[in-house]
N, C-alpha and C positions, 0 to 999 in steps of 0.2 A: 115452750112451755105450756103446759093446759092452767089455765085456772083457776080458785077455788078458790070457797067462802077461807072462814078457818079453820072451824068446829073441819073440815073434808079436812082439812092440810094438815090437822095436828094428825089426826088419824093416818094420815096419810105417813106422818117420820115414824111414828111411833111402831106403824107394820113395818118399815124398809126396818128399822130399829134392830124387832123381832128375826128379818130377816135374812140380815146381812149378821147375826148368829147363830143364826144358823134353822131357825125354826117356820120347817115345812111348813103348818098351816098361816102360817103367816106373811109367807109366796105364794098361798095358797087364797087368799083376803086381800092378799094385791092384786092379783093376780085376773081375783072377782071383781075390784076397783075400781081396778086402769080400764075395762073394759065397760063396764057402764057408765064410766068417763066417756070414752072416746078417748081415753090416752097413751096416744101413742109411744109416746117415750117411756113413760113408764114400763109400758108392755117391753119398747125395746131393749133397755136398758133391767132387767130379769130373763129378758132371751139370753142378750148379751152370759149373763153373768150362770149361763148352762140353763138353763129352766126348759122343758118342751115346754110347762102346758104355753107354760106367755109366745114362743115365739109358737105354739100352734093359733094362739090367742088374735096375735099380730097380723097374723096372716090373711087369720080371716079378716082382723079389720080395717089391712091396707086394699085387700080386694076387695071389702065394702062401700071401702072407702073409696075407689080409682088412684091410690096410690102407688103409680110406677114404681115412682126411686127407689121404695120401702120392697115393693118385692124382689125391687132389681138388683138391693145391698143384698138379701137373703136368699134370692137366691145366687149369686153369685158366693157366698160365701158356706153351696154347695148345697143349701138346702132345697132338695128334690119338690118336696110340696111349695115353697113356694116361687121354683121354676112354672108349676104347672097355675098354679094360678097367675101367674105372669105372664105368660103363652095363652091363656082364656081372654085374660083381657086388655092383653095390644091385638086379641084377636075380634074380639069386639072394639072398640077401640080405630081398629084401621090403621095401627101402626105396622109399620113395613121396616119402619126402620128397626124397633126391637125384635121383629121376629126376623128379619134376615144375620142380626148383630148373636144371636140363641141359637140358630141354626148357621153358622156361619162358626161358632164353640161346638158345630156337635148334635145341636139337641135337634132329630130325625122328629119330634111329638111341630119342633118350629120350622122344619125346614116342612113341613109338607100345610101347615093353615099358609104358611108363604107362598107356596107352588095352586094354591084351593083361591087364599082373594085373589095373588093374577090373572090365576085363568077367569075370575070373576067381570 
């Protein structure tokens, strides 16, 4: 978990409680705060609870941080945007194993990127 000061922890706790009670504005605020703090764990929790906005922010933050593992987890769960970001990041990092794994699962874009990288 990301370390936060006591004021931030109190705010997070109050927002989580409101969000769990179905307060959509609290969910939005929690997502915003998690993005500001770079808190992948909070975004993951919200995304796993069904927030597509949190999932989108999680994908963006994971891509910015180069977190192949998080993108892989989301991609394997069926998130097409995460798959696209994973392919892009794996290509940038010349990660042939990841591209091969995706290509073996039938992803044509990964197969194309793998073919291009191996031809170079």
